[in-house]
C-alpha positions, 0 to 999 in steps of 0.5 A: 560376147557375139551371137556367133560366140554364144551360138558355139558355146551353147553347141558345145555346152548342151549335150553335157546339160542332156539339151539340144542346141536346136531347140533354142535357135530361136530363143537364144537371145534371151538365153545369151544375154543371161551367159553375157551378163553372167561373163561380165559378172565373173570378169570374164574376157569372153566365151572362151574364158566362160568356157574355161571357167565350166571345165575348171569349176563343175559347179558352174554347169548349174548355173549355166542350167539355170541360165538355160531356162526359157521362160516365155509364157502366156495364159490360154497360150494356143488357144485352139489347145484349150478350146479343144480341151473345154469343148470335146476332151475334158467333158469327156474325160470327166464324164469317164472319171465320174463313172468310175467313181472318182471325187477329184480330177488330177492335172499336172503342169509339168514345166509351169514357168511363171505360172500361166499354165496351171492358172489357166487350168484352174480358170477354165476348170472353175468356169468351163467345166466345173458347173457341169461336173459338181461332183468333181474336185481339181487336184492340180500340181505345176512343178518347174525347176527354177524356184524363182519362177516358183516365187513369181507363180504364188504370187499371181500378178501378171502384166495385162499382156499375158491376158490377151488369148483368155476369153474376156468373161473369164479373164473379168472374173479371175483377175483383179487390176491393181493400181500399178496396172498388174492383173491379179488372180483371185485367191481363190483361184491363187490357191488351186495350184500346189507349186512344186520344184523338181527339174524334169529331168530327174524327178516326177511326181507319183501321179496318176494323173487324168491330164498332164500338160508338158508344152514347150519343155521335154520336146523343145529343150531335151536331148532326143535320149532324155526325151524318150527317157521322159515320155516314158515316165509321163506315160505311166503316170497318164491313167487309161485314156489320160491325156497328154498335151505338148507345145503347138511346135513340138512333136513326140519321139518317133516311139512315141506309137503308145500313144494316139492322137486326141484331137486330129494334128493338134499336139493331144495325145490319149494313153489307150485304155487298153 
């Protein structure tokens, strides 16, 4: 299957999955390789034959949907975002929570893939924030639609390259290098997140949350009407004054005026308190 054939297939199929083709433009190589392997495994001749298979067998759409999940991630990704969270925004949020008498700080990582993002939050909280807020406990939920990715996340071991943006002193405290060259999280950090299999398009946790990270999923790959639906549900699950973080190259739907920017041009938004 050629790149052009794959593009045409994705442009045709994406709306039926409530996705947008434009989100796949730069990362389609990963997706097209998977689809190509699927076509070959089915013994089909190419994209046209696979499209006919989709038309004839509705169950194949679930397979295609799973092949369209982009899984690129790393620790402390978009470091400027995590820097401003650590240095400015989260201390303020934690002080407000403590002032209200809260004993738990609730965070949700939506579309967590292999776990790099929620584990980043766990490391940041333990080494960067918890010493200043000893009375607050982190409650960290991480969700993804792919159970295989969640299994990798629960294992908590990663190639060294995925740690390149994580502050060096934190990496030294949080990880141990194995004989195979992997970097594995300390057990107490690996136990921090609760991983749950959920498809953001269909099911969301109840909340409420002080911080929601929904990066490089909904506002990249979802079709615009679905983006608006998901945004509404995300905002409903934020406490007043809570923060929503999206991807560095993402933007919210035009009717997202209910949120205000919390860190200048960085993709961090605050739910108003009133």
